[in-house]
N, CA, C and O of each residue as an XYZ file, in Angstrom:
752
protein
N       6.192    -45.164    -37.664
C       5.543    -44.670    -36.472
C       6.165    -43.575    -35.675
O       5.422    -42.772    -35.111
N       7.441    -43.470    -35.579
C       8.055    -42.500    -34.938
C       7.802    -41.094    -35.732
O       7.522    -40.047    -35.148
N       7.925    -41.209    -36.993
C       7.540    -40.100    -37.822
C       6.269    -39.426    -37.511
O       6.197    -38.216    -37.293
N       5.177    -40.309    -37.495
C       3.873    -39.716    -37.169
C       3.761    -39.151    -35.935
O       3.171    -38.076    -35.824
N       4.282    -39.760    -34.888
C       4.345    -39.176    -33.616
C       5.023    -37.810    -33.461
O       4.564    -36.851    -32.841
N       6.214    -37.873    -34.135
C       6.964    -36.506    -34.161
C       6.093    -35.344    -34.863
O       5.891    -34.218    -34.408
N       5.639    -35.869    -36.044
C       4.677    -34.909    -36.960
C       3.564    -34.468    -35.972
O       3.371    -33.256    -35.876
N       2.863    -35.255    -35.281
C       1.779    -34.907    -34.493
C       2.246    -33.943    -33.390
O       1.577    -32.934    -33.166
N       3.254    -34.180    -32.760
C       3.677    -33.489    -31.619
C       4.159    -32.138    -32.126
O       4.040    -31.171    -31.373
N       4.678    -31.986    -33.300
C       5.104    -30.805    -33.875
C       3.921    -30.063    -34.312
O       4.042    -28.854    -34.118
N       2.935    -30.380    -34.784
C       1.466    -29.800    -35.140
C       1.041    -29.420    -33.940
O       0.613    -28.266    -33.912
N       1.014    -30.120    -32.751
C       0.283    -29.650    -31.682
C       1.087    -28.446    -31.093
O       0.462    -27.500    -30.613
N       2.455    -28.452    -31.115
C       3.202    -27.334    -30.591
C       2.874    -26.132    -31.401
O       2.548    -25.080    -30.850
N       2.953    -26.262    -32.762
C       2.602    -25.162    -33.637
C       1.201    -24.621    -33.348
O       0.992    -23.415    -33.481
N       0.299    -25.398    -32.987
C      -1.103    -24.952    -32.801
C      -1.054    -24.155    -31.649
O      -1.478    -23.000    -31.662
N      -0.443    -24.818    -30.394
C      -0.361    -24.024    -29.213
C       0.384    -22.616    -29.320
O       0.098    -21.645    -28.619
N       1.342    -22.641    -30.256
C       2.169    -21.382    -30.401
C       1.349    -20.358    -31.092
O       1.441    -19.170    -30.779
N       0.535    -20.786    -32.038
C      -0.385    -20.034    -32.859
C      -1.415    -19.380    -31.942
O      -1.665    -18.176    -31.985
N      -1.999    -20.247    -31.107
C      -2.862    -19.702    -30.176
C      -2.487    -18.588    -29.103
O      -3.208    -17.681    -28.685
N      -1.233    -18.878    -28.781
C      -0.645    -17.961    -27.835
C      -0.286    -16.530    -28.495
O      -0.480    -15.436    -27.967
N       0.269    -16.772    -29.742
C       0.690    -15.593    -30.532
C      -0.563    -14.787    -30.965
O      -0.446    -13.584    -31.197
N      -1.737    -15.405    -31.078
C      -2.848    -14.924    -31.544
C      -3.655    -14.082    -30.415
O      -4.676    -13.447    -30.678
N      -3.114    -14.150    -29.225
C      -3.652    -13.667    -27.923
C      -2.670    -13.130    -27.080
O      -2.645    -13.477    -25.899
N      -1.749    -12.223    -27.586
C      -0.514    -11.799    -26.943
C      -1.036    -11.045    -25.530
O      -0.165    -10.864    -24.680
N      -2.199    -10.662    -25.272
C      -2.558     -9.754    -24.127
C      -3.434    -10.572    -23.196
O      -4.114    -10.044    -22.316
N      -3.391    -11.949    -23.431
C      -3.993    -12.997    -22.543
C      -5.503    -12.429    -22.361
O      -5.979    -12.345    -21.229
N      -6.212    -12.057    -23.463
C      -7.553    -11.610    -23.444
C      -8.618    -12.799    -23.050
O      -8.698    -13.828    -23.721
N      -9.353    -12.568    -21.996
C     -10.317    -13.451    -21.460
C     -11.588    -12.873    -21.420
O     -11.718    -11.795    -20.838
N     -12.678    -13.491    -22.016
C     -14.066    -12.881    -21.830
C     -15.054    -14.084    -21.612
O     -14.890    -15.201    -22.102
N     -16.081    -13.710    -20.824
C     -17.268    -14.548    -20.596
C     -18.498    -13.663    -20.613
O     -18.462    -12.540    -20.112
N     -19.641    -14.182    -21.214
C     -20.878    -13.522    -21.173
C     -21.875    -14.550    -20.508
O     -21.992    -15.666    -21.015
N     -22.543    -14.225    -19.468
C     -23.503    -15.075    -18.931
C     -24.896    -14.340    -18.906
O     -25.013    -13.197    -18.464
N     -25.988    -15.108    -19.433
C     -27.405    -14.709    -19.401
C     -27.975    -15.051    -17.895
O     -27.940    -16.185    -17.417
N     -28.476    -13.959    -17.259
C     -29.109    -14.073    -15.950
C     -30.359    -13.247    -15.848
O     -30.347    -12.016    -15.812
N     -31.367    -13.945    -15.807
C     -32.694    -13.098    -15.632
C     -32.877    -12.185    -16.523
O     -33.195    -11.093    -16.050
N     -32.774    -12.255    -17.846
C     -32.935    -11.112    -18.785
C     -31.749    -10.091    -18.891
O     -31.792     -9.136    -19.667
N     -30.671    -10.356    -18.050
C     -29.657     -9.464    -18.227
C     -28.405    -10.066    -18.617
O     -28.472    -11.295    -18.625
N     -27.271     -9.584    -18.947
C     -25.973    -10.274    -19.395
C     -24.957     -9.714    -18.553
O     -24.773     -8.499    -18.478
N     -24.307    -10.547    -17.932
C     -23.135    -10.415    -17.009
C     -21.876    -10.594    -17.814
O     -21.646    -11.715    -18.266
N     -21.043     -9.614    -18.040
C     -19.925     -9.634    -18.829
C     -18.633     -9.499    -17.913
O     -18.509     -8.586    -17.096
N     -17.744    -10.426    -18.110
C     -16.430    -10.284    -17.441
C     -15.361    -10.363    -18.565
O     -15.445    -11.144    -19.513
N     -14.389     -9.519    -18.378
C     -13.297     -9.444    -19.405
C     -11.937     -9.075    -18.700
O     -12.007     -8.397    -17.675
N     -10.824     -9.432    -19.124
C      -9.624     -9.125    -18.651
C      -8.515     -9.226    -19.713
O      -8.565    -10.063    -20.615
N      -7.567     -8.388    -19.578
C      -6.445     -8.496    -20.587
C      -5.225     -7.944    -19.827
O      -5.402     -7.302    -18.792
N      -3.915     -8.191    -20.342
C      -2.586     -7.787    -19.622
C      -1.997     -7.017    -20.813
O      -1.969     -7.402    -21.982
N      -1.524     -5.845    -20.304
C      -0.856     -4.969    -21.239
C       0.511     -4.383    -20.675
O       0.515     -3.996    -19.507
N       1.583     -4.302    -21.378
C       2.904     -3.963    -20.895
C       2.991     -2.370    -20.741
O       3.826     -1.675    -21.320
N       1.939     -1.869    -19.817
C       2.049     -0.383    -19.306
C       1.989     -0.331    -17.893
O       1.705     -1.334    -17.240
N       2.249      0.821    -17.346
C       2.045      0.993    -15.974
C       0.819      1.337    -15.599
O       0.020      1.573    -16.506
N       0.417      1.439    -14.363
C      -0.828      1.742    -13.836
C      -1.337      3.124    -14.335
O      -2.477      3.257    -14.780
N      -0.518      4.068    -14.252
C      -0.677      5.539    -14.574
C      -1.223      5.550    -16.075
O      -2.292      6.093    -16.356
N      -0.469      4.955    -16.956
C      -0.736      4.918    -18.227
C      -2.140      4.076    -18.602
O      -2.900      4.365    -19.525
N      -2.276      3.115    -17.788
C      -3.488      2.249    -17.948
C      -4.853      3.212    -17.494
O      -5.912      3.187    -18.121
N      -4.654      3.885    -16.529
C      -5.814      4.629    -16.026
C      -6.007      5.816    -17.046
O      -7.126      6.182    -17.402
N      -4.830      6.394    -17.492
C      -5.040      7.406    -18.329
C      -5.584      6.904    -19.762
O      -6.178      7.723    -20.464
N      -5.400      5.580    -20.218
C      -6.171      5.119    -21.290
C      -7.688      4.984    -21.061
O      -8.564      5.453    -21.788
N      -7.846      4.314    -20.007
C      -9.321      4.209    -19.601
C     -10.113      5.416    -19.539
O     -11.178      5.522    -20.147
N      -9.578      6.405    -18.758
C     -10.276      7.658    -18.481
C     -10.144      8.722    -19.771
O     -10.543      9.878    -19.626
N      -9.656      8.345    -20.836
C      -9.682      9.136    -21.954
C     -10.912      8.907    -22.791
O     -10.831      8.455    -23.933
N     -12.097      9.234    -22.192
C     -13.349      8.964    -22.659
C     -13.721      9.388    -23.954
O     -14.621      8.768    -24.521
N     -13.135     10.416    -24.557
C     -13.440     10.950    -25.871
C     -12.648     10.064    -27.064
O     -13.021     10.018    -28.236
N     -11.483      9.375    -26.517
C     -10.737      8.504    -27.500
C     -11.579      7.288    -27.690
O     -11.331      6.611    -28.688
N     -12.528      6.905    -26.897
C     -13.298      5.550    -26.911
C     -13.867      5.514    -28.338
O     -14.135      4.409    -28.810
N     -14.061      6.554    -29.023
C     -14.703      6.459    -30.357
C     -13.977      5.750    -31.284
O     -14.503      5.451    -32.356
N     -12.701      5.398    -30.997
C     -11.995      4.614    -31.761
C     -12.068      3.044    -31.478
O     -11.389      2.288    -32.173
N     -12.784      2.611    -30.589
C     -13.116      1.315    -30.302
C     -14.209      0.886    -31.252
O     -15.140      1.675    -31.412
N     -14.217     -0.231    -31.884
C     -15.190     -0.776    -32.678
C     -16.626     -0.745    -32.135
O     -16.889     -1.320    -31.078
N     -17.574     -0.076    -32.847
C     -18.908      0.010    -32.371
C     -19.344      1.449    -31.726
O     -20.479      1.922    -31.772
N     -18.185      2.047    -31.110
C     -18.474      3.270    -30.609
C     -18.294      4.420    -31.590
O     -17.173      4.667    -32.034
N     -19.371      5.138    -31.944
C     -19.263      6.172    -33.055
C     -19.143      7.541    -32.279
O     -18.577      8.463    -32.867
N     -19.567      7.722    -31.166
C     -19.457      9.204    -30.612
C     -19.200      8.864    -29.044
O     -19.776      7.924    -28.497
N     -18.412      9.593    -28.465
C     -18.142      9.556    -27.006
C     -17.553     10.996    -26.768
O     -16.577     11.473    -27.347
N     -18.355     11.614    -25.778
C     -18.194     12.970    -25.464
C     -18.378     13.218    -23.998
O     -19.364     12.791    -23.398
N     -17.317     13.990    -23.356
C     -17.561     14.304    -22.028
C     -18.438     15.427    -21.907
O     -18.159     16.483    -22.475
N     -19.611     15.278    -21.129
C     -20.507     16.570    -20.963
C     -20.451     17.103    -19.781
O     -20.935     18.233    -19.714
N     -19.941     16.585    -18.648
C     -19.720     17.262    -17.474
C     -18.720     16.586    -16.624
O     -18.620     15.365    -16.739
N     -17.952     17.227    -15.772
C     -17.014     16.869    -14.705
C     -17.240     17.586    -13.419
O     -17.315     18.815    -13.384
N     -17.346     16.858    -12.397
C     -17.460     17.311    -11.064
C     -16.559     16.506    -10.109
O     -16.896     15.398     -9.690
N     -15.350     17.132     -9.768
C     -14.808     16.152     -8.678
C     -14.261     14.892     -9.577
O     -13.657     15.045    -10.639
N     -14.573     13.606     -8.974
C     -14.179     12.404     -9.415
C     -15.276     11.823    -10.220
O     -15.280     10.617    -10.466
N     -16.280     12.675    -10.677
C     -17.446     12.015    -11.381
C     -17.288     12.751    -12.808
O     -17.023     13.950    -12.894
N     -17.470     11.950    -13.858
C     -17.568     12.329    -15.304
C     -18.627     11.683    -15.964
O     -18.793     10.464    -15.938
N     -19.469     12.619    -16.657
C     -20.669     12.084    -17.393
C     -20.227     12.143    -18.970
O     -19.726     13.141    -19.488
N     -20.466     11.037    -19.577
C     -20.025     10.735    -21.066
C     -21.288     10.571    -21.759
O     -22.150      9.863    -21.238
N     -21.509     11.164    -22.917
C     -22.558     10.921    -23.863
C     -22.039     10.103    -24.894
O     -21.119     10.546    -25.582
N     -22.521      8.912    -25.111
C     -22.118      7.835    -26.022
C     -23.197      7.333    -26.987
O     -24.381      7.182    -26.688
N     -22.621      7.085    -28.223
C     -23.517      6.395    -29.224
C     -22.696      5.207    -29.871
O     -21.619      5.305    -30.458
N     -23.484      3.990    -29.620
C     -22.815      2.811    -30.106
C     -23.746      2.339    -31.181
O     -24.964      2.313    -31.005
N     -23.129      1.941    -32.368
C     -23.716      1.302    -33.349
C     -23.388     -0.210    -33.484
O     -22.207     -0.556    -33.506
N     -24.295     -1.039    -33.567
C     -24.188     -2.556    -33.754
C     -25.065     -3.025    -34.934
O     -25.975     -2.337    -35.395
N     -24.757     -4.126    -35.341
C     -25.538     -4.766    -36.467
C     -25.736     -6.227    -35.846
O     -24.803     -7.011    -35.670
N     -26.926     -6.460    -35.571
C     -27.257     -7.909    -35.246
C     -28.257     -8.492    -36.348
O     -29.308     -7.903    -36.601
N     -27.905     -9.615    -36.961
C     -28.623    -10.322    -38.033
C     -28.980     -9.274    -39.144
O     -30.102     -9.278    -39.648
N     -28.077     -8.433    -39.497
C     -28.210     -7.445    -40.476
C     -29.088     -6.247    -40.106
O     -29.297     -5.366    -40.940
N     -29.574     -6.198    -38.951
C     -30.444     -5.143    -38.481
C     -29.388     -4.074    -37.692
O     -28.704     -4.419    -36.729
N     -29.383     -2.859    -38.217
C     -28.616     -1.947    -37.541
C     -29.196     -1.449    -36.340
O     -30.390     -1.147    -36.347
N     -28.461     -1.314    -35.237
C     -28.951     -0.808    -33.930
C     -28.168      0.314    -33.500
O     -26.942      0.258    -33.592
N     -28.805      1.431    -32.994
C     -28.036      2.495    -32.361
C     -28.544      2.590    -31.039
O     -29.737      2.683    -30.749
N     -27.491      2.559    -30.172
C     -27.865      2.741    -28.595
C     -27.066      4.076    -28.164
O     -25.859      4.232    -28.347
N     -27.872      4.948    -27.605
C     -27.448      6.151    -27.075
C     -27.626      6.057    -25.667
O     -28.601      5.499    -25.163
N     -26.616      6.643    -24.955
C     -26.614      6.669    -23.470
C     -25.859      7.790    -22.845
O     -25.049      8.386    -23.555
N     -26.032      8.172    -21.535
C     -25.260      9.021    -20.767
C     -24.786      7.997    -19.648
O     -25.545      7.309    -18.966
N     -23.424      8.015    -19.581
C     -22.798      7.164    -18.457
C     -22.165      8.151    -17.509
O     -21.648      9.205    -17.878
N     -22.247      7.702    -16.167
C     -21.490      8.457    -15.385
C     -20.502      7.584    -14.692
O     -20.809      6.545    -14.107
N     -19.227      8.096    -14.798
C     -18.048      7.306    -14.299
C     -17.575      7.988    -12.858
O     -17.592      9.196    -12.625
N     -17.194      7.054    -12.041
C     -16.680      7.424    -10.768
C     -15.156      7.184    -10.780
O     -14.849      5.993    -10.779
N     -14.267      7.957    -10.791
C     -12.875      7.712    -11.013
C     -12.227      7.502     -9.610
O     -12.282      8.425     -8.798
N     -11.662      6.417     -9.316
C     -10.379      6.214     -8.416
C      -9.058      6.132     -9.061
O      -8.578      5.070     -9.456
N      -8.524      7.197     -9.150
C      -7.207      7.203     -9.960
C      -6.290      6.064     -9.713
O      -5.937      5.664     -8.604
N      -5.918      5.554    -10.946
C      -4.802      4.465    -10.957
C      -5.353      3.226    -10.389
O      -4.570      2.303    -10.167
N      -6.714      3.081    -10.104
C      -7.206      1.862     -9.459
C      -8.282      1.404    -10.108
O      -8.219      0.226    -10.461
N      -9.481      2.147    -10.425
C     -10.579      1.586    -10.910
C     -11.544      2.889    -11.417
O     -11.334      4.055    -11.084
N     -12.544      2.474    -12.217
C     -13.520      3.243    -12.797
C     -14.778      2.552    -12.413
O     -14.904      1.392    -12.804
N     -15.735      3.089    -11.702
C     -17.162      2.661    -11.621
C     -18.011      3.421    -12.663
O     -17.854      4.606    -12.956
N     -18.896      2.614    -13.163
C     -19.822      3.460    -14.131
C     -21.223      2.880    -14.174
O     -21.442      1.690    -13.944
N     -22.089      3.695    -14.452
C     -23.491      3.483    -14.561
C     -24.292      4.268    -15.504
O     -24.073      5.479    -15.493
N     -25.181      3.819    -16.325
C     -26.060      4.442    -17.125
C     -26.952      5.333    -16.458
O     -27.762      4.869    -15.655
N     -26.897      6.663    -16.712
C     -27.865      7.663    -16.056
C     -29.096      7.626    -16.950
O     -30.194      7.455    -16.419
N     -28.997      7.773    -18.250
C     -30.122      7.832    -19.184
C     -29.673      6.788    -20.443
O     -28.522      6.381    -20.600
N     -30.561      6.522    -21.107
C     -30.325      5.956    -22.439
C     -31.175      4.791    -22.910
O     -32.292      4.621    -22.420
N     -30.738      4.059    -23.753
C     -31.607      3.167    -24.476
C     -31.594      1.755    -24.063
O     -32.410      0.932    -24.480
N     -30.623      1.489    -23.212
C     -30.672      0.180    -22.625
C     -31.378      0.175    -21.148
O     -31.230      1.172    -20.441
N     -32.029     -0.772    -20.745
C     -32.783     -0.760    -19.461
C     -31.905     -0.684    -18.262
O     -32.309     -0.123    -17.243
N     -30.577     -1.288    -18.345
C     -29.757     -1.264    -17.208
C     -28.287     -1.318    -17.772
O     -28.072     -2.063    -18.728
N     -27.486     -0.730    -17.350
C     -25.956     -0.779    -17.599
C     -25.104     -0.339    -16.459
O     -25.136      0.838    -16.102
N     -24.366     -1.189    -15.885
C     -23.610     -0.804    -14.730
C     -22.447     -1.851    -14.654
O     -22.495     -3.000    -15.094
N     -21.358     -1.229    -13.996
C     -20.163     -1.952    -14.079
C     -18.981     -1.224    -13.458
O     -19.072     -0.142    -12.878
N     -17.764     -1.982    -13.651
C     -16.523     -1.266    -13.183
C     -15.412     -1.895    -13.998
O     -15.478     -3.030    -14.471
N     -14.292     -0.991    -14.138
C     -12.996     -1.303    -14.598
C     -12.097     -1.355    -13.303
O     -12.222     -0.485    -12.441
N     -11.258     -2.306    -13.187
C     -10.102     -2.310    -12.052
C      -8.921     -2.635    -12.753
O      -8.886     -3.355    -13.751
N      -7.939     -2.083    -12.204
C      -6.577     -2.008    -12.672
C      -5.602     -2.691    -11.575
O      -5.578     -2.279    -10.415
N      -4.771     -3.804    -12.042
C      -3.983     -4.327    -11.089
C      -2.599     -4.347    -11.657
O      -2.504     -4.638    -12.849
N      -1.456     -4.068    -10.945
C      -0.083     -4.103    -11.331
C       0.414     -5.583    -11.530
O       0.050     -6.395    -10.679
N       1.157     -5.990    -12.498
C       1.649     -7.359    -12.531
C       2.986     -7.352    -13.279
O       3.041     -7.459    -14.504
N       4.090     -7.219    -12.472
C       5.407     -7.451    -12.909
C       5.757     -6.587    -14.199
O       6.155     -7.128    -15.230
N       5.580     -5.183    -14.079
C       5.772     -4.238    -14.994
C       4.603     -4.118    -16.102
O       4.718     -3.317    -17.029
N       3.627     -4.837    -15.982
C       2.489     -4.732    -16.775
C       1.122     -4.455    -16.008
O       1.192     -4.464    -14.779
N       0.131     -4.259    -16.481
C      -1.140     -3.942    -15.787
C      -2.294     -4.941    -16.327
O      -2.483     -5.156    -17.524
N      -2.976     -5.473    -15.360
C      -4.164     -6.282    -15.769
C      -5.357     -5.305    -15.715
O      -5.620     -4.554    -14.776
N      -6.064     -5.441    -16.915
C      -7.292     -4.589    -16.877
C      -8.514     -5.433    -16.706
O      -8.685     -6.368    -17.488
N      -9.350     -5.201    -15.789
C     -10.451     -6.162    -15.378
C     -11.672     -5.410    -15.510
O     -11.771     -4.343    -14.905
N     -12.655     -5.854    -16.260
C     -13.931     -5.304    -16.652
C     -15.132     -6.201    -16.190
O     -15.101     -7.404    -16.447
N     -16.037     -5.727    -15.612
C     -17.282     -6.424    -15.223
C     -18.396     -5.506    -15.439
O     -18.369     -4.308    -15.157
N     -19.383     -6.138    -15.956
C     -20.615     -5.190    -16.242
C     -21.974     -6.048    -16.217
O     -21.945     -7.234    -16.544
N     -23.064     -5.469    -15.855
C     -24.242     -6.066    -15.922
C     -25.094     -5.285    -17.026
O     -25.146     -4.065    -16.874
N     -25.750     -5.823    -18.088
C     -26.448     -5.016    -19.182
C     -27.788     -5.737    -19.204
O     -27.911     -6.960    -19.147
N     -28.775     -4.858    -19.292
C     -30.066     -5.427    -19.562
C     -30.601     -4.540    -20.900
O     -30.965     -3.368    -20.798
N     -30.587     -5.296    -22.176
C     -31.053     -4.656    -23.161
C     -32.474     -4.192    -23.316
O     -33.350     -4.796    -22.697
N     -32.789     -3.156    -24.098
C     -34.087     -2.770    -24.184
C     -34.359     -2.920    -25.787
O     -34.425     -1.945    -26.537
N     -34.508     -4.268    -26.207
C     -34.677     -4.460    -27.546
C     -35.811     -5.381    -27.867
O     -36.404     -5.990    -26.977
N     -36.126     -5.489    -29.190
C     -37.212     -6.409    -29.477
C     -36.610     -7.642    -30.032
O     -37.337     -8.610    -30.253
N     -35.220     -7.688    -30.299
C     -34.580     -8.819    -30.814
C     -34.339     -9.721    -29.526
O     -33.853     -9.299    -28.476
N     -34.799    -11.178    -29.794
C     -34.785    -12.027    -28.493
C     -33.305    -12.022    -27.990
O     -32.306    -11.858    -28.689
N     -33.364    -12.246    -26.549
C     -32.215    -12.169    -26.021
C     -31.260    -13.352    -26.329
O     -30.041    -13.180    -26.284
N     -31.783    -14.498    -26.629
C     -30.835    -15.520    -27.176
C     -29.955    -15.128    -28.470
O     -28.811    -15.549    -28.640
N     -30.634    -14.266    -29.363
C     -29.784    -13.759    -30.443
C     -28.786    -12.746    -29.946
O     -27.649    -12.709    -30.417
N     -29.198    -11.914    -28.993
C     -28.216    -10.975    -28.541
C     -26.941    -11.640    -27.676
O     -25.776    -11.243    -27.723
N     -27.431    -12.690    -26.919
C     -26.443    -13.471    -26.335
C     -25.363    -14.118    -27.305
O     -24.159    -14.021    -27.068
N     -25.841    -14.745    -28.347
C     -25.086    -15.251    -29.339
C     -24.120    -14.181    -29.881
O     -22.911    -14.410    -29.917
N     -24.634    -13.035    -30.297
C     -23.932    -11.940    -31.009
C     -22.724    -11.499    -29.877
O     -21.545    -11.407    -30.218
N     -23.165    -11.255    -28.565
C     -22.295    -10.750    -27.669
C     -21.184    -11.725    -27.375
O     -20.054    -11.268    -27.202
N     -21.388    -12.989    -27.303
C     -20.476    -14.187    -27.173
C     -19.571    -14.332    -28.270
O     -18.471    -14.843    -28.060
N     -19.931    -13.904    -29.544
C     -18.994    -14.023    -30.639
C     -18.378    -12.816    -31.055
O     -17.592    -12.833    -32.003
N     -18.656    -11.743    -30.432
C     -18.071    -10.305    -30.896
C     -17.315     -9.786    -29.673
O     -16.323     -9.120    -29.968
N     -17.529     -9.921    -28.513
C     -16.967     -9.145    -27.453
C     -15.632     -9.405    -27.389
O     -14.901     -8.426    -27.240
N     -15.127    -10.497    -27.465
C     -13.665    -10.759    -27.388
C     -12.867     -9.944    -28.208
O     -11.858     -9.409    -27.750
N     -13.279     -9.768    -29.578
C     -12.601     -9.030    -30.525
C     -12.411     -7.485    -30.137
O     -11.464     -6.770    -30.463
N     -13.354     -7.189    -29.488
C     -13.379     -5.524    -28.942
C     -12.458     -5.536    -27.954
O     -11.608     -4.660    -28.108
N     -12.308     -6.263    -26.923
C     -11.419     -6.280    -25.911
C      -9.928     -6.512    -26.616
O      -8.983     -5.836    -26.211
N      -9.769     -7.350    -27.533
C      -8.447     -7.443    -28.086
C      -8.136     -6.013    -28.757
O      -7.000     -5.568    -28.593
N      -8.986     -5.325    -29.438
C      -8.597     -4.147    -30.018
C      -8.340     -3.150    -28.862
O      -7.419     -2.343    -28.990
N      -9.047     -3.158    -27.818
C      -8.694     -2.261    -26.740
C      -7.223     -2.509    -26.157
O      -6.416     -1.601    -25.959
N      -6.992     -3.846    -25.915
C      -5.640     -4.205    -25.404
C      -4.453     -3.667    -26.404
O      -3.375     -3.212    -26.022
N      -4.863     -3.811    -27.708
C      -3.730     -3.688    -28.784
C      -3.676     -2.093    -28.749
O      -2.556     -1.593    -28.852
N      -4.704     -1.301    -28.622
C      -4.570      0.152    -28.662
C      -3.891      0.684    -27.370
O      -3.097      1.622    -27.437
N      -4.185      0.117    -26.262
C      -3.488      0.358    -24.890
C      -1.803      0.190    -25.089
O      -0.890      0.889    -24.650
N      -1.784     -0.828    -25.795
C      -0.093     -1.120    -25.838
C       0.648     -0.324    -26.671
O       1.851     -0.106    -26.533
N      -0.270      0.243    -27.792
C       0.341      1.158    -28.777
C       0.384      2.572    -28.462
O       1.189      3.330    -29.003
N      -0.485      2.951    -27.577
C      -0.613      4.349    -27.302
C       0.719      5.149    -26.747
O       1.499      4.626    -25.951
N       0.847      6.216    -27.165
C       2.068      7.033    -26.581
C       1.471      7.887    -25.525
O       0.481      8.576    -25.774
N       2.051      7.871    -24.317
C       1.700      8.571    -23.221
C       2.591      9.637    -22.829
O       3.796      9.470    -23.017
N       2.174     10.706    -22.313
C       3.059     11.820    -21.925
C       3.941     11.180    -20.728
O       3.579     10.291    -19.956
N       5.075     11.789    -20.760
C       6.123     11.235    -19.679
C       6.008     11.922    -18.308
O       6.812     11.677    -17.409
N       4.914     12.852    -18.161
C       4.855     13.506    -16.924
C       3.631     13.092    -16.128
O       3.114     13.832    -15.291
N       3.110     11.655    -16.480
C       1.990     11.178    -15.514
C       2.625     10.800    -14.192
O       3.665     10.151    -14.081
N       1.846     11.304    -13.149
C       2.033     10.897    -11.908
C       1.300      9.758    -11.249
O       0.080      9.836    -11.101
N       1.974      8.708    -10.848
C       1.146      7.501    -10.370
C       1.158      7.726     -8.749
O       2.145      8.033     -8.080
N      -0.237      7.490     -8.253
C      -0.273      7.595     -6.697
C       0.123      6.227     -6.122
O       0.168      6.058     -4.903
């Protein structure tokens, strides 16, 4: 009986360790459907400072290395506002979908990015990235509201989002942690 208890305890500890090592950046995601729109919340923790975290988020053209984003190009910059043309390719139920948009970012250096779709294929897309220091690391917090413009039923889109979004934020966290930043970044 002691052997069974010990083996069970060991397996539980092993599973807890495996789950923890499988999520080294403490990636958290939620997707909620609200009146035809999707509210997305995500966060992750990366061992970089605020300056580097902001540099990572505001490198708009490097975003094309995130799964699903095939093009990302700065088309204008004025003060703290940046317009970015983006193409995202998804596949839902073997149906390829291409979403084009122009997104305007409003930068608050080393703190947050607010963004809103100016034109594009979704009915509505607006949100924010916020950065918070945490003991030598940075918490990235993402919130958005998206209203698709698709003939695919929202229940199918919701299922797809809930099952794919976490892996995208995991890729982002991994890329932020591995990125080499210039040593001359000044943090306000």
